[in-house]
C-alpha positions as CSV (number, residue, x, y, z in Angstrom):
1,M,-2.1,216.7,24.1
2,A,0.0,219.0,26.2
3,K,2.2,217.2,28.8
4,T,1.7,218.1,32.5
5,K,4.7,220.1,33.8
6,L,6.3,218.1,36.6
7,T,7.6,220.0,39.6
8,A,8.6,218.9,43.1
9,I,5.9,219.6,45.8
10,S,7.4,221.7,48.5
11,G,7.5,219.9,51.8
12,F,6.8,216.5,50.5
13,P,10.2,214.8,50.1
14,E,11.0,211.8,48.1
15,F,14.3,209.9,48.0
16,L,16.3,208.4,45.1
17,P,17.2,204.6,45.6
18,P,20.5,205.2,47.5
19,E,18.9,207.5,50.0
20,Q,15.7,205.3,50.3
21,I,17.8,202.2,50.9
22,L,19.7,204.0,53.7
23,F,16.4,205.3,55.0
24,A,15.0,201.7,55.2
25,K,18.1,200.6,57.1
26,V,17.6,203.3,59.6
27,L,14.0,202.2,60.1
28,D,15.2,198.6,60.6
29,I,17.5,199.7,63.3
30,I,14.9,201.8,65.0
31,R,12.3,198.9,64.7
32,E,14.7,196.4,66.0
33,G,15.7,198.7,68.9
34,Y,12.0,199.1,69.9
35,E,11.3,195.4,69.7
36,L,14.5,194.6,71.8
37,Y,12.7,196.2,74.8
38,G,9.4,194.3,74.1
39,F,7.4,196.9,72.3
40,S,4.7,195.6,69.9
41,P,3.7,197.3,66.5
42,I,0.4,198.9,65.8
43,E,-0.9,201.0,62.9
44,T,-3.8,203.5,63.1
45,P,-5.6,205.0,60.1
46,A,-4.0,208.0,58.4
47,V,-7.1,209.9,59.1
48,E,-9.0,210.7,62.3
49,R,-12.1,212.6,63.0
50,K,-11.3,216.3,63.3
51,E,-12.6,216.6,66.9
52,V,-10.2,213.8,67.9
53,L,-7.1,215.7,66.4
54,T,-8.1,219.0,68.0
55,S,-9.1,217.6,71.4
56,K,-5.7,218.2,73.1
57,G,-3.5,220.9,71.7
58,G,-3.7,220.3,68.0
59,N,-3.0,223.5,65.9
60,E,-5.8,223.7,63.5
61,K,-3.9,225.7,61.0
62,E,-1.5,222.8,60.5
63,I,-4.1,220.1,60.1
64,Y,-4.9,218.9,56.6
65,A,-8.7,218.3,56.3
66,L,-10.0,215.7,53.9
67,S,-12.3,216.6,51.0
68,R,-13.2,215.2,47.7
69,L,-12.4,217.2,44.5
70,A,-16.1,217.1,43.5
71,A,-19.4,215.9,44.9
72,G,-22.8,214.8,43.7
73,E,-25.8,217.1,43.7
74,G,-26.8,217.8,47.3
75,E,-23.6,216.4,48.7
76,N,-20.8,218.3,50.5
77,P,-17.3,217.5,49.2
78,N,-15.9,218.3,52.8
79,T,-15.7,215.6,55.3
80,E,-15.4,215.3,59.1
81,L,-12.0,213.7,58.7
82,A,-8.4,215.0,58.6
83,L,-4.9,213.6,58.3
84,H,-3.2,213.0,61.6
85,F,-0.4,215.4,62.5
86,D,1.3,213.1,65.1
87,L,0.9,209.6,66.4
88,T,0.3,210.4,70.0
89,V,-3.3,211.7,69.8
90,P,-4.4,208.7,67.6
91,L,-2.7,206.5,70.1
92,A,-4.8,208.1,73.0
93,R,-7.9,207.4,70.9
94,Y,-6.9,203.8,70.0
95,V,-6.2,202.9,73.7
96,A,-9.5,204.5,74.9
97,M,-11.4,202.5,72.2
98,H,-9.7,199.2,72.8
99,K,-8.7,199.4,76.6
100,N,-10.7,196.3,77.4
101,K,-8.9,194.2,74.9
102,L,-5.3,195.4,75.6
103,T,-3.0,194.2,78.3
104,F,-1.5,197.0,80.5
105,P,1.0,198.4,80.7
106,F,0.5,198.7,77.0
107,R,3.8,198.9,75.2
108,R,3.6,199.9,71.6
109,Y,5.7,201.2,68.7
110,Q,4.3,202.8,65.6
111,I,6.1,203.8,62.5
112,Q,3.9,205.8,60.0
113,K,3.8,208.9,58.0
114,V,2.2,212.1,59.5
115,W,1.1,215.3,57.8
116,R,1.5,219.0,59.1
117,G,0.4,222.0,57.1
118,E,3.3,224.3,58.3
119,R,5.6,226.4,56.2
120,S,8.1,224.2,54.4
121,Q,11.7,225.1,55.1
122,A,15.1,223.4,55.9
123,G,14.5,220.6,58.3
124,R,10.7,221.0,58.1
125,S,8.5,218.9,55.9
126,R,4.7,218.7,55.5
127,E,4.8,214.8,55.1
128,F,7.2,212.7,57.1
129,Y,7.6,209.5,59.0
130,Q,7.6,209.4,62.8
131,C,8.8,206.4,64.8
132,D,7.1,206.4,68.2
133,I,7.3,204.4,71.4
134,D,4.8,204.8,74.1
135,V,3.9,203.0,77.3
136,I,0.3,203.4,78.6
137,G,-0.6,202.5,82.1
138,R,-4.1,201.9,83.5
139,G,-4.6,204.0,86.6
140,S,-0.9,204.5,87.2
141,L,2.5,204.1,85.5
142,S,5.9,203.8,87.1
143,L,8.4,206.6,86.8
144,L,10.9,203.9,85.9
145,T,9.1,203.8,82.5
146,D,10.2,207.6,82.1
147,A,13.8,206.3,82.7
148,E,13.6,203.4,80.3
149,I,12.7,205.5,77.3
150,P,16.0,207.3,77.1
151,S,17.8,204.0,77.6
152,I,16.1,202.7,74.3
153,I,17.0,205.8,72.5
154,Y,20.6,205.5,73.7
155,Q,20.9,202.0,72.2
156,I,19.4,203.0,69.0
157,F,21.5,206.0,68.3
158,R,24.6,204.3,69.4
159,R,24.0,201.5,66.8
160,M,23.3,204.2,64.2
161,K,27.0,205.5,64.7
162,I,26.1,209.1,64.3
163,G,28.5,210.5,66.8
164,P,28.1,211.7,70.4
165,F,24.6,212.7,71.5
166,V,23.0,214.0,74.7
167,I,19.5,213.2,75.9
168,R,18.3,216.4,77.7
169,I,15.7,215.8,80.3
170,N,13.4,218.0,82.4
171,N,10.1,218.0,84.2
172,R,7.2,220.3,83.2
173,K,6.1,220.5,86.9
174,I,9.4,222.2,87.6
175,L,8.7,224.9,85.0
176,Q,5.0,225.3,86.0
177,G,5.9,225.6,89.6
178,Y,8.7,228.1,89.0
179,F,6.4,230.1,86.7
180,Q,3.7,230.3,89.3
181,S,6.3,231.5,91.8
182,L,6.9,234.4,89.6
183,G,3.3,235.4,89.8
184,I,2.3,234.0,86.4
185,Q,-1.3,232.9,86.2
186,A,-2.2,229.2,85.4
187,D,-4.0,230.1,82.2
188,Q,-0.8,231.8,80.9
189,I,1.6,229.0,81.5
190,D,1.0,227.0,78.4
191,G,1.4,230.1,76.2
192,I,4.7,231.0,78.0
193,T,5.9,227.3,77.7
194,R,5.4,227.4,74.0
195,I,7.5,230.6,73.7
196,I,10.2,229.0,76.0
197,D,10.2,226.0,73.7
198,K,11.6,228.3,70.9
199,L,14.6,229.3,73.0
200,E,17.2,227.2,71.2
201,K,16.0,228.4,67.8
202,M,15.4,232.0,68.5
203,G,18.0,232.8,71.2
204,T,17.6,234.7,74.4
205,E,17.0,238.2,73.1
206,K,14.1,237.3,70.9
207,V,12.5,235.0,73.4
208,V,12.5,237.7,76.0
209,S,11.1,240.1,73.5
210,E,8.3,237.8,72.6
211,L,7.6,237.0,76.3
212,T,7.2,240.7,77.1
213,N,5.2,241.6,74.0
214,K,2.8,238.6,74.0
215,T,2.4,237.8,77.6
216,A,2.7,241.1,79.3
217,L,5.6,240.0,81.4
218,E,8.0,242.5,82.7
219,K,11.3,242.4,81.0
220,A,13.1,241.9,84.3
221,T,10.8,238.8,85.0
222,A,11.4,237.5,81.6
223,Q,15.1,237.8,82.0
224,Q,15.0,236.2,85.5
225,M,13.0,233.2,83.8
226,I,15.6,232.9,81.1
227,D,18.5,232.9,83.6
228,F,16.9,230.1,85.6
229,L,16.3,228.0,82.4
230,G,19.8,228.6,81.3
231,N,21.5,227.0,84.3
232,E,24.4,224.8,83.1
233,L,25.4,222.4,85.9
234,K,26.4,218.8,86.2
235,T,23.5,216.4,86.9
236,D,24.0,215.9,90.6
237,D,24.8,219.7,91.1
238,M,21.6,220.5,89.3
239,L,19.6,218.3,91.5
240,T,21.2,219.8,94.5
241,Q,20.3,223.2,93.4
242,L,16.7,222.4,92.5
243,N,16.3,220.6,95.9
244,S,17.5,223.8,97.7
245,M,14.6,225.6,95.9
246,S,11.9,223.1,96.6
247,Q,10.2,225.3,99.1
248,I,9.0,227.4,96.2
249,N,5.8,225.4,96.0
250,E,4.4,222.0,96.0
251,Q,4.3,221.6,92.3
252,F,8.0,222.6,91.9
253,S,8.9,220.2,94.7
254,Q,7.1,217.3,93.1
255,G,8.7,217.9,89.8
256,V,12.2,217.9,91.4
257,K,11.4,214.5,93.1
258,E,10.2,213.0,89.9
259,L,13.3,214.3,88.0
260,A,15.6,212.8,90.7
261,S,13.8,209.5,90.4
262,V,14.2,209.4,86.6
263,V,17.8,210.3,86.7
264,E,18.4,207.4,89.2
265,G,16.5,205.1,86.8
266,I,18.4,206.2,83.7
267,R,21.7,205.4,85.7
268,N,20.4,202.0,86.6
269,F,19.5,201.3,82.9
270,R,23.3,202.0,82.4
271,V,23.1,205.0,80.2
272,P,26.5,206.7,80.4
273,E,26.7,210.1,82.2
274,A,27.9,211.8,79.0
275,S,24.8,210.8,77.1
276,F,22.2,212.5,79.3
277,K,21.8,215.7,81.3
278,I,19.3,217.9,83.0
279,D,18.3,220.8,80.9
280,L,15.8,223.2,82.4
281,S,15.2,224.9,79.0
282,V,13.5,221.8,77.6
283,A,9.8,222.6,77.7
284,R,8.1,220.8,74.8
285,G,5.4,223.1,73.4
286,L,2.5,220.7,73.1
287,D,-0.1,221.1,75.9
288,Y,-0.5,217.4,76.8
289,Y,2.9,216.9,78.5
290,T,2.5,216.9,82.4
291,G,5.8,215.6,83.8
292,T,9.1,214.3,82.3
293,V,10.1,215.8,79.0
294,Y,13.0,214.8,76.6
295,E,15.0,216.2,73.7
296,T,18.1,214.7,72.1
297,V,20.7,216.6,70.4
298,L,24.0,215.7,68.5
299,V,27.0,217.2,70.4
300,E,29.1,218.0,67.4
301,H,26.1,219.1,65.2
302,P,23.9,221.2,67.4
303,G,22.5,223.1,64.4
304,I,20.4,220.0,63.5
305,G,18.4,220.6,66.6
306,S,16.4,218.0,68.4
307,I,16.5,214.7,66.7
308,C,13.9,213.0,68.9
309,S,11.6,214.2,71.8
310,G,8.8,213.3,73.9
311,G,7.6,213.0,77.5
312,R,4.9,212.0,80.0
313,Y,1.2,212.8,79.7
314,D,-1.2,211.9,82.5
315,D,-4.4,212.9,81.0
316,L,-4.2,212.8,77.2
317,A,-6.9,210.3,76.9
318,S,-9.3,212.3,79.2
319,F,-11.1,213.6,76.2
320,F,-12.1,210.1,75.2
321,T,-12.6,208.3,78.5
322,N,-13.2,209.0,82.3
323,E,-10.6,206.3,83.1
324,K,-7.1,207.5,83.9
325,L,-4.6,206.3,81.2
326,P,-1.1,207.9,81.9
327,G,1.5,207.4,79.4
328,V,5.1,208.3,78.5
329,G,6.7,208.1,75.1
330,L,9.1,209.5,72.5
331,S,9.1,210.2,68.8
332,I,11.9,210.2,66.2
333,G,11.1,212.4,63.2
334,V,13.1,210.0,61.0
335,T,12.5,211.7,57.6
336,R,14.0,214.9,58.8
337,L,16.7,213.1,60.8
338,V,18.0,211.1,57.9
339,S,18.0,214.0,55.5
340,Q,20.0,216.1,58.0
341,L,22.3,213.4,58.7
342,I,23.1,212.8,55.0
343,E,23.5,216.5,54.5
344,D,26.0,216.8,57.4
345,G,28.0,213.6,56.3
346,L,27.0,211.6,59.4
347,L,25.2,208.9,57.3
348,K,26.8,207.8,54.0
349,K,24.7,207.0,51.0
350,G,25.6,203.6,49.5
351,A,24.5,201.5,46.5
352,A,21.4,202.1,44.4
353,T,20.5,198.4,44.8
354,V,19.8,196.1,47.8
355,A,21.2,193.2,45.6
356,Q,24.8,192.2,46.2
357,V,25.4,190.1,43.1
358,L,24.5,190.7,39.4
359,V,24.5,187.5,37.2
360,A,25.5,188.8,33.7
361,S,23.7,187.4,30.5
362,M,26.4,186.4,27.9
363,D,24.4,184.0,25.8
364,E,20.6,184.1,25.3
365,N,20.6,180.4,24.7
366,R,21.9,180.0,28.3
367,T,19.1,182.1,29.9
368,S,17.8,179.2,31.9
369,D,21.3,178.6,33.4
370,Y,21.7,182.3,34.4
371,L,18.2,182.1,36.1
372,R,19.3,178.9,37.8
373,M,22.4,180.6,39.2
374,G,20.3,183.5,40.5
375,T,17.9,181.1,42.2
376,E,20.8,179.2,43.8
377,L,22.3,182.4,45.2
378,R,18.9,183.6,46.5
379,N,18.3,180.3,48.1
380,A,21.5,180.6,50.0
381,G,20.3,184.1,51.2
382,I,22.3,186.3,48.9
383,P,20.4,189.1,47.2
384,T,20.8,188.7,43.5
385,E,19.7,190.2,40.3
386,V,19.9,188.5,36.9
387,Y,20.4,190.9,33.9
388,L,17.5,190.2,31.6
389,E,18.1,192.6,28.8
390,K,20.3,192.1,25.6
391,A,23.5,194.0,26.1
392,R,27.3,193.6,25.7
393,I,29.1,192.4,28.7
394,G,30.9,195.9,29.0
395,N,27.6,197.6,29.3
396,Q,26.3,195.1,31.8
397,L,29.4,195.8,34.0
398,K,28.8,199.6,33.7
399,Y,25.2,198.9,34.8
400,A,26.6,196.9,37.8
401,D,29.1,199.7,38.7
402,K,26.6,202.4,38.5
403,K,24.1,200.6,40.7
404,G,26.7,199.5,43.2
405,F,26.8,195.7,42.9
406,K,29.6,194.0,44.8
407,I,30.0,190.8,42.7
408,A,29.3,190.0,39.1
409,I,28.8,186.4,37.9
410,I,30.1,185.9,34.4
411,A,29.7,182.7,32.4
412,G,30.1,182.5,28.6
413,E,30.9,179.7,26.1
414,N,34.3,179.0,27.5
415,E,33.0,178.8,31.1
416,F,30.1,176.6,30.4
417,S,32.4,174.2,28.3
418,E,34.6,173.9,31.4
419,N,31.7,173.8,33.9
420,T,33.1,176.9,35.6
421,V,32.0,180.4,36.5
422,Q,33.9,183.7,36.8
423,I,33.2,185.5,39.9
424,K,34.4,189.2,39.5
425,D,34.9,191.4,42.6
426,L,33.5,194.8,41.4
427,I,35.4,196.6,44.1
428,T,38.8,195.4,43.4
429,G,38.2,194.3,39.7
430,E,39.8,190.9,40.4
431,P,38.3,187.8,38.8
432,I,38.2,184.4,40.3
433,V,37.4,181.3,38.2
434,C,35.8,178.4,40.2
435,P,33.8,175.2,39.5
436,L,30.1,176.0,39.0
437,T,29.3,173.7,41.9
438,D,31.4,176.0,44.2
439,M,29.8,179.2,43.0
440,V,27.7,179.9,46.1
441,Q,30.5,179.3,48.6
442,Q,33.0,181.4,46.5
443,V,30.5,184.3,46.4
444,K,30.0,184.1,50.2
445,K,33.9,184.1,50.5
446,S,34.3,187.0,48.4
447,L,31.5,189.1,50.1
448,S,33.0,188.3,53.5
449,A,36.5,189.4,52.3
450,Q,34.9,192.7,51.1
451,E,33.2,193.2,54.5
452,S,36.4,192.6,56.4
453,K,38.1,195.6,54.6
454,L,35.3,198.1,55.4
């Protein structure tokens, strides 16, 4: 029988063990960071009804619909279901359905895969993990929540040790008010905002061209808009300038007041000035954002682009309930993030095993002793693998080196006759012989010594 030819599926990444272990560690940092601020986990189905996903800004061309490969007579293989493209729309549906059972403000985090049928390219996958936090209010939600979100992200990225980063903040009301002051009609604003959202990727010239060609803006108006968005001022200077323009219209003025309040809150959450800034070009292309918006970039690696983003949405759940359920949140596209950080050398791959210790098997008649050693080490909280195959000790040590174990436990006829064990440091190559009864303590000591040298 002919064998199926195996090829990688474009846009659906998979990691080898060293990358996957690193990925899991990053997820742990994110999860712990979210829980440190009191967020509770939830999980929603991978699929939603199509009308839910397209209710507020979903691009139908990027949504994978669910169908069966075959159907019975008279059945339709197509279904009313599709894979979710983000976790925010499913959250709105979830809160609307369970609002009478939830406690508000509802603080949740969600770490799941999402799927988008977009063109696969560098930094863009069709299947990837998102790590979301959101706070949903019932009737109202304090602007202090908008300030808390950046403080959480600051703590997480600082712990990841990926170098200096800046959380860029803006308010959609400022953009909408400014666009209206230029004579732009309300029904054009969302389309223009989506184009503006491409500014960093496409550059000024291409964005101006797209604005003039797709929205019928005069080139001078488009350039005036870009000049306003490109203002580079320190935070307080930017607020002063925006306040001086507040007479433009009520929406602009409201956006400036909200932005100033969020900035004050971020400072009260003790986020350093160097780690956040006002950036008027941050637009966020999705239609459901109504106020504060965020993007985060690495200072020394701007080419990676935004490593997390989000904002406030006051009426996302309006398609599912008449009750006002305002929210604010942020998402880390962690699959893309980890891949880019590895590629740029900001995260280092490590071992191909999560175990620290390998117990070698020297004598098949002593298998029960090797298994007991493994159990003793695990009971002490030390991840341990026992080598179970028949192989020479040299080959076992090659295996240990290739996978990245830190310690090898070696016990043969001589060691057992003396009731000792050899503990081999696989980083320095140095062996230590100690009584079998001291094995666990000596392994801990050796691992601690290795850690102190990192």
